[in-house]
VEXVOLUM-289111 format. One record per atom (N, C-alpha, C): residue in one letter; y, z, x. Coordinates in pm, whole numbers, plus 50000, padded with zeros to 5 digits. Example, Ala and Ser with C-alpha at 12.3 -4.5 7.8 and 13.67 -1.06 7.14 Angstrom:
BEGIN
a494315078051319;a495505078051230;a496705078051320;s497755070851285;s498945071451367;s500035078751290;
END
This chain:
BEGIN
m706646412443170;m706926412843311;m708056422743338;a707926430643439;a708946440543470;a710006434343560;e711246437343526;e712356432943608;e713106445243656;p713636444843776;p714356456643823;p715606458843739;a715836471343708;a717036474943632;a718236475143725;s719396472443669;s720596473143753;s720806487643793;g721166489943912;g721406503543961;g720206509244034;g719156501544050;g718026506244130;g717116515944060;g717176517343928;g716316526443853;g714946520643835;p714166526643748;p712826521543725;p712886507843659;p711846499943673;p711856486543613;p711926487443460;v712596477743401;v712726477243256;v711506470243200;t710736477343121;t709566471543058;t709726472642907;t708896465542835;t708936466142690;t708646480342642;t707726487242707;t707406500942670;t708616510042687;n709346508542797;n710546516742819;n711616513942714;i711786501342677;i712786497842578;i712466504642446;w711196504642404;w710816510942278;w711006526042282;r710806532242397;r710936546742407;r712366551242429;e713216542942489;e714546547142528;e715656542842431;s715396534042340;s716416529442247;s716576539442133;c717776545142121;c718026555042016;c717906548841878;a718286536241864;a718186529541734;a716716528041693;i715876524141786;i714456522341755;i713806535841727;i714166545941804;i713646559441780;i714066564241643;g715316561741605;g715816565941475;g715106559041360;v714876546041372;v714166538641267;v712736543741256;g712096545941369;g710736551241366;g710656564941301;s711606573541333;s711626586941273;s711926586241124;f712806576941084;f713096575140943;f711836570940868;v711086561640924;v709866556740860;v708816567740853;v708566574540963;v707556585040965;v707966596640873;g709236600540878;g709716611040788;g709606606940642;g709896594240614;g709776589340478;g708346589740428;i707416585840511;i706006586240473;i705556600640450;f705956609640541;f705606623740529;f706176629640400;g707456626840373;g708076631740251;g707416626140126;a707066613340129;a706406607240014;a705036613539989;l704346617140095;l703056623840078;l703226638040025;l704356644340054;l704606657840003;l705066657939858;g705536646639807;g706006645939669;g704986650839568;p703746645839570;p702736650839475;p702406665639495;v702446670339619;v702156684439645;v703216693239580;f704496689739599;f705556697739540;f705616696139389;y705216684639338;y705206682539193;y704216692139127;a703126695139195;a702126704139138;a702676718139113;f703736721939183;f704306735239167;f705446735639065;e705836724239011;e706906723738914;e706386726938775;t707236732738694;t706856735438556;t707046722738474;t706186720838377;t706276709038293;t707006712538164;n707476702538100;n708166704037972;n707126707937866;p707316719137794;p706316723237694;p706126712837583;a707146704837558;a707026694637453;a706016683837493;q705796682037623;q704836672037668;q703396675937636;a703156688837615;a701796693337586;a701306687937452;e702226684637364;e701866679437232;e701576664437234;l701916657837341;l701706643337351;l700236640237377;p699806628137343;p698426624237376;p698206624237528;l696956626137570;l696616627237711;l697086615137791;r696906603337738;r697316591137809;r698816591337837;m699616595437739;m701076596137758;m701436607037859;q700746618337854;q700986629037951;q700716624138093;l699606617038111;l699266611838244;l700286601538291;r700746593138200;r701736583038234;r703056589638277;l703496599738202;l704726606938238;l704576614438370;a703406620438391;a703156627638516;a703176618038635;a702556606338620;a702536596538728;a703946591738760;r704756589738657;r706136585638678;r706926596538751;d706706609138712;d707396620238778;d706956621738924;v705666620138949;v705156621039086;v705766610039172;a705826597939119;a706416586839194;a707896589539223;s708606594939124;s710016598139143;s710206608939249;r709376619239243;r709466630139343;r709116624839482;s708116616239490;s707716610739619;s708846602539680;r709516594339599;r710656586639650;r711766595939698;t712056606139619;t713136615439656;t712816622739785;w711626628639794;w711256636039915;w711136626640035;g710626614640012;g710516604940120;g711876601140175;k712826598540086;k714176595040130;k714806606840205;n714666618840152;n715276630540216;n714686633140355;f713366633040367;f712746635240497;f713066623940593;g713126611740542;g713466600340627;g714856601540683;v715826605040598;v717206606440644;v717316617840746;i716706629140716;i716776640440810;i716126636740943;g714936630840939;g714246627041062;g715016616741143;g715526606641074;g716296596241144;g717566601641205;l718316609441127;l719576615041177;l719336624541293;f718316633041281;f718026642541388;f717606635341516;s716706625741504;s716226619241626;s717306610941694;v718156604341615;v719246596641675;v720256605941743;s720616616841674;s721586625941735;s721016632541859;e719746636441856;e719136642441975;e719066632342089;c718756619942058;c718676609542160;c720046607242224;f721086606242142;f722436604342197;f722886616342280;v722536628342235;v722886640242313;v722176640042448;a720896636642448;a720136636142574;a720706625642668;k721096614242615;k721666603842701;k723056607742751;t723836614142666;t725186618342705;t725126629342811;r724256639142789;r724146650342884;r723336646543008;a722566635943000;a721686631743110;a720756643143152;a720286650643051;a719356661543076;a718346661842962;h717126665542995;h716076666842895;h715606681242895;d716316689542819;d715966703542811;d715956707942665;m715766720842642;m715636725742506;m716956725742429;w718066723242493;w719356723642423;w719656710442352;n719016699642391;n719226686942321;n718856687842173;p717666693342138;p717356694541996;p718276704341923;v718736714541993;v719626724341929;v720966717641895;i721516710341989;i722776703241965;i722556692141862;g721436685041872;g721096674841774;g720926680741635;g720336692541627;g720186699541499;g721536703341440;c722456707541525;c723806710841479;c724486698441422;i724376687341493;i724986674941445;i724356670641313;t723036671741304;t722326667941182;t722736676741065;g722706689841084;g723086699040977;g724516697140931;g725406695341027;g726806692840992;g726986679640920;g726276669440965;g726376656340901;g725826656340759;l724716663240738;l724136663740604;l725016671640507;a725776681140558;a726616689540472;a728056684740467;a728346673140521;a729726668340533;a730466667540399;r729776664240294;r730426663140163;r730896676640110;g730346687340161;g730676700740113;g731896706840178;g732496700240275;g733666705540341;g733346712240473;p734386717340540;p734206722940674;p733286735140678;q733376743740577;q732526755640578;q731056751740563;a730776742240475;a729396737540458;a728896730940587;c729756723440654;c729386717240782;c729036727940885;a729836738440890;a729576749040987;a728246755940959;f727996759040831;f726726765540797;f725546756040818;g725706743340786;g724646733640810;g724346732240957;c725406731641038;c725246730741183;c724506742941235;a724956754841194;a724346767241242;a722886768241198;g722606764441074;g721246765441023;g720276756141093;f720666743541107;f719776734041174;f719636737141322;a720716741541385;a720646745141527;a719736757141547;a719856767141459;a719006779041471;a717536775441450;f717266766741352;f715896762541328;f715346754841449;s716146745941505;s715706738341623;s715466747541741;l716346757441759;l716166767041868;l714876775141848;a714606779241724;a713386786841697;a712146778441726;i712166765841686;i711026756941713;i710816755341863;e711896753141936;e711796751542081;e711356764542148;a711926775842107;a711596788542168;a710146792642140;a709626788842024;a708246792041989;a707256782942061;g707756772542125;g706876763742201;g706326752042121;f706856749742000;f706366738741918;f707146725941940;g708256726542011;g709086714742034;g708616706942155;q709456697542195;q709136688842308;q709036696442440;h709766707142450;h709946713442581;h709146726242599;g708336729842502;g707376740742518;g707966754342542;g709176756842495;g709746770242502;g710416773842633;h710676764342719;h711426767442842;h712706759342842;g713706765042903;g715016758642902;g715306749543019;g714406748843113;g714666740743233;g714396726143211;d714816718043308;d714566703643302;d713086700843320;d712646690143259;d711236686143271;d711006678043395;
END
């Protein structure tokens, strides 16, 4: 049932709560990013070089070691993509709510926050480069029309 929101805005519905909560958006992005990364684990494993000593092992042992390596890579890539997706979506959501605007600069600022946050252990210079790199990538995605805002800077 919809109830009027305080302040005369649109009614608060369950659908709006799921779309507007930064925490829920972040968890969803973490899960989807984790699944995507886990699916990429076997793909990237195929491009890695194997230990030449493993070629001398019996086939069953080689397959067992390969399966273990694929599972390890899938967990690693899943965790990395999940963290990046969750951090980016939460930071973009907070930026959009703080600025009260939905334009192409929200992902750019969110990308800067994400890049800086991921590089925080490396010190201020790493944070600056991480911020610049993620912001530039987000700007390129938005400018190319692949982002939420289709390559225009105006409000939706």
